[in-house]
C-alpha positions in Angstrom: -28.2 42.6 36.0 -29.3 39.0 36.1 -30.0 39.1 32.4 -26.5 40.3 31.7 -25.1 37.5 33.8 -27.3 35.0 31.9 -26.1 36.2 28.5 -22.5 36.3 29.7 -22.9 32.7 30.9 -24.3 31.6 27.5 -21.4 33.4 25.7 -18.9 31.5 27.8 -20.6 28.2 27.2 -20.7 28.9 23.4 -16.9 29.7 23.4 -16.1 26.5 25.4 -18.2 24.4 23.0 -16.3 25.8 20.0 -13.0 25.1 21.8 -14.0 21.5 22.6 -15.1 20.8 19.0 -11.8 22.3 17.7 -9.7 20.1 20.0 -11.6 17.0 19.0 -11.1 17.9 15.3 -7.3 18.5 15.8 -7.0 15.2 17.9 -8.7 13.1 15.3 -6.8 14.7 12.5 -3.5 14.0 14.2 -4.5 10.4 14.7 -5.4 10.0 11.1 -2.0 11.6 10.1 -0.1 9.3 12.4 -1.6 6.2 10.8 0.7 6.9 7.8 0.0 6.0 4.2 -0.1 2.9 1.9 0.6 2.9 -1.8 -1.9 1.2 -4.1 -2.0 0.4 -7.7 -4.8 2.0 -9.7 -5.3 0.6 -13.1 -6.5 3.1 -15.6 -7.0 3.0 -19.4 -4.4 4.6 -21.6 -6.6 6.6 -23.9 -4.0 6.5 -26.7 -3.2 2.7 -26.7 -6.4 1.3 -25.1 -4.4 -0.7 -22.6 -4.2 -0.5 -18.8 -1.4 1.3 -17.0 -0.6 1.5 -13.3 -0.9 4.7 -11.4 0.5 4.7 -7.9 -1.7 6.3 -5.4 -0.8 7.0 -1.7 -3.8 6.6 0.6 -4.1 7.1 4.3 -3.4 3.8 6.0 -6.1 2.5 8.3 -6.5 -0.8 10.1 -10.3 -1.0 9.3 -10.5 -3.1 6.0 -14.0 -1.8 5.3 -12.9 1.8 5.4 -9.8 1.0 3.3 -12.0 -0.7 0.7 -14.4 2.2 0.5 -11.5 4.6 0.2 -9.8 2.7 -2.6 -13.1 2.5 -4.5 -13.7 6.2 -4.1 -10.2 7.1 -5.1 -10.4 4.9 -8.2 -13.6 6.3 -9.4 -12.4 9.8 -8.8 -10.2 9.2 -11.8 -6.6 9.4 -12.8 -4.3 12.4 -12.1 -2.6 11.7 -15.5 -4.3 13.4 -18.5 -3.5 10.4 -20.7 -5.2 7.9 -18.4 -8.9 7.6 -17.7 -12.0 5.5 -17.0 -13.9 6.2 -20.3 -17.1 6.3 -18.3 -20.3 8.3 -19.2 -20.7 11.7 -17.5 -23.8 10.4 -15.7 -22.0 7.3 -14.4 -22.1 6.7 -10.7 -21.5 4.0 -8.1 -24.8 3.1 -6.4 -23.4 0.7 -3.8 -20.1 -0.8 -2.8 -19.4 -3.6 -0.3 -17.3 -6.7 0.2 -17.9 -10.1 1.8 -15.8 -13.3 2.0 -13.0 -11.8 -0.2 -15.5 -10.8 -2.9 -16.2 -7.1 -3.8 -19.8 -6.3 -4.8 -20.2 -3.1 -6.9 -23.5 -1.8 -8.2 -23.1 0.8 -11.0 -25.6 3.0 -12.8 -27.4 1.8 -15.9 -25.4 4.3 -18.1 -22.8 1.5 -18.2 -25.1 -0.3 -20.7 -24.7 2.6 -23.2 -21.0 2.1 -23.5 -19.4 0.4 -26.6 -18.4 -3.3 -26.0 -14.7 -2.6 -26.2 -14.9 0.1 -23.5 -17.0 -2.1 -21.3 -14.3 -4.8 -21.4 -11.5 -2.3 -20.7 -13.4 -0.7 -17.9 -14.2 -4.0 -16.3 -10.6 -5.1 -16.4 -9.6 -1.7 -15.0 -11.9 -2.1 -12.0 -11.1 -5.8 -11.4 -7.4 -5.3 -11.5 -7.6 -2.3 -9.1 -9.8 -4.0 -6.5 -8.0 -7.3 -6.5 -4.8 -5.3 -5.7 -6.2 -5.2 -2.2 -4.9 -8.2 -0.2 -8.4 -9.1 1.0 -10.2 -9.0 -2.3 -9.9 -12.0 -4.7 -13.1 -11.6 -6.8 -15.4 -8.9 -8.1 -19.2 -9.2 -8.8 -20.8 -6.3 -10.7 -24.5 -5.4 -10.9 -25.8 -2.7 -13.2 -28.8 -0.9 -11.7 -29.2 -3.9 -9.3 -29.2 -6.4 -12.1 -26.1 -8.8 -12.0 -23.8 -9.2 -15.0 -24.1 -12.9 -16.0 -21.6 -15.2 -17.4 -21.3 -16.0 -21.1 -23.8 -18.8 -20.9 -26.2 -16.4 -19.2 -26.8 -19.0 -16.5 -24.8 -17.8 -13.5 -23.7 -14.5 -12.0 -20.3 -13.7 -13.4 -17.5 -13.6 -10.9 -14.5 -11.6 -12.2 -10.9 -11.9 -11.1 -7.6 -11.4 -12.9 -7.7 -14.7 -14.6 -11.4 -14.7 -15.6 -12.1 -11.0 -16.5 -13.5 -10.9 -20.0 -10.8 -10.8 -22.6 -8.0 -10.2 -20.1 -6.8 -6.6 -20.6 -3.3 -6.0 -21.8 -1.5 -4.2 -19.0 1.2 -2.0 -20.5 4.6 -3.3 -19.2 6.2 -1.2 -16.5 9.4 0.5 -17.4 12.3 -1.3 -15.7 16.1 -1.1 -15.6 18.5 -3.9 -14.8 20.3 -3.3 -11.5 22.4 -5.3 -9.0 21.1 -4.9 -5.5 23.2 -5.7 -2.4 21.1 -7.4 0.2 22.1 -8.6 3.6 20.8 -11.8 5.1 21.8 -13.8 8.2 24.3 -16.6 8.0 23.3 -20.1 8.9 24.0 -19.6 12.6 22.1 -16.3 12.7 25.2 -14.5 14.1 26.4 -12.4 11.2 25.1 -10.7 8.1 26.2 -11.9 4.7 25.9 -9.8 1.5 24.1 -11.4 -1.4 24.1 -9.8 -4.8 20.8 -9.9 -6.7 20.5 -8.8 -10.3 16.9 -7.9 -11.1 14.7 -5.7 -13.2 14.0 -2.7 -11.0 10.6 -1.0 -11.6 10.8 2.7 -12.3 7.3 3.2 -10.8 8.6 2.2 -7.4 11.5 3.5 -5.4 14.6 1.3 -5.3 14.4 1.5 -1.5 10.9 -0.1 -1.6 12.1 -2.9 -3.8 15.1 -3.6 -1.6 12.9 -4.1 1.5 10.5 -6.1 -0.7 13.4 -8.5 -1.6 14.5 -8.8 2.0 11.0 -9.8 3.0 10.9 -12.5 0.2 14.2 -13.9 1.7 17.5 -15.1 0.3 18.2 -17.1 -2.8 19.9 -20.3 -1.7 19.9 -22.1 -5.0 23.7 -21.9 -5.1 23.9 -23.6 -1.7 24.7 -20.4 0.3 22.4 -21.5 3.1 21.5 -18.0 4.3 18.5 -17.2 6.5 15.7 -14.7 6.0 15.9 -11.8 8.5 12.6 -9.9 8.1 9.4 -11.8 9.1 7.6 -12.9 5.9 4.2 -11.4 7.1 5.7 -7.9 7.2 3.9 -5.5 4.9 5.5 -2.3 3.6 3.2 0.7 4.4 5.5 3.3 2.8 9.1 4.1 2.1 10.6 7.4 1.3 14.0 9.1 1.5 14.4 12.7 2.6 17.8 14.5 3.1 19.7 11.2 3.4 17.3 9.5 5.8 15.2 6.6 4.6 11.9 6.4 6.4 10.8 2.7 6.4 7.1 2.4 7.5 6.3 -1.3 8.2 3.3 -3.2 9.6 3.3 -4.5 13.2 4.2 -7.9 11.9 7.8 -6.7 11.7 8.0 -6.9 15.5 7.5 -10.7 15.5 10.4 -12.9 16.6 12.2 -14.3 13.6 13.5 -17.8 14.6 16.9 -17.7 16.0 17.8 -14.4 14.3 18.8 -11.7 16.8 16.8 -8.4 16.6 20.0 -6.5 15.9 20.6 -8.5 12.8 17.0 -8.0 11.6 17.4 -4.2 11.9 20.8 -4.0 10.3 19.9 -6.4 7.4 17.6 -3.5 6.3 19.8 -0.7 7.4 23.0 -2.0 5.7 21.1 -3.0 2.5 19.5 0.5 2.2 22.7 2.4 3.0 24.4 0.6 0.0 22.5 3.3 -2.0 24.3 6.6 -2.4 21.2 8.5 -1.5 20.7 6.8 1.9 22.9 7.6 5.0 20.5 6.5 7.8 17.3 4.6 8.3 14.4 5.6 10.5 11.9 2.9 11.2 8.2 3.5 11.7 5.6 0.9 12.7 2.1 1.6 11.3 3.2 5.2 10.6 4.4 5.9 14.1 7.8 6.0 15.8 8.1 3.5 18.7 10.6 4.0 21.5 11.8 0.4 22.0 12.3 -2.7 20.0 12.9 -5.9 21.8 13.1 -4.1 25.1 16.6 -2.6 24.8 17.0 -1.2 21.3 16.2 2.5 20.9 13.9 2.5 17.9 13.0 6.2 18.0 16.2 7.5 16.3 17.6 6.8 12.8 20.2 4.0 12.5 23.6 4.4 10.9 25.3 1.7 8.9 27.1 -0.9 10.9 29.8 -2.9 9.1 30.9 -4.7 12.2 27.9 -7.1 11.8 29.0 -8.1 8.3 30.7 -11.5 8.0 34.2 -11.0 6.7 
């Protein structure tokens, strides 16, 4: 009888262990999903034209820069999802080591790189450098091949690559654009009302119009004509992701958005974005997210958990 009890106890403990592990997995998975995504530019080689083209890649957003760096490197070397784009690397190619320090990425690649034709070496180097320097915290790239650093043209110093010094700067295929007039709302000089400013610009087809509207709001008004308008969105704000589903535009911003913006009221900050986005026929409401998550309050008394409708009462007549 004691043996039966003993085996029964072991069985219960085993089941509990499985349950605990499952709960931990679900919890960590939910945390990861809540962090949201960021869109990165991956520069791959167009195999037909031998030029670089941009491929947008959504990657889980994390606050740890080291983890983000490693993820971007792994995603890049995983290759393009477009059959016409590629890395032109040998089959045996691999990344031996990857790290960054003081805004410089250090990548050690396998010696099969040495077997590549010179023109493909140049394109591959440009592809890698352009992709890594798209990260805000990477300015330069140093490459070693089997632990041996690539040297500069005089063979005296270790080569440091960036977008201006990469060998024979690659030609990046121009993005397809179309001319469009965006209606952007900024604060008047007193910070009391919103004023609509028309801005004609080449809108990129590779990015949503919604993304580019918020991007323009962050960059601020054009006061060259003496309009004397004020920026509404804090300049340090970063766009994590923007997408529109069933008329609701989900705007995922960095925590920098919550910073006080001079004498501009919080309600104007919110509706400069809401009213600008709802100028689009596809957007009826705007739901804000901060670092991929809904927050309940903004500035203490504004319910930030629900989508915002357009409000024309804040627009200066």
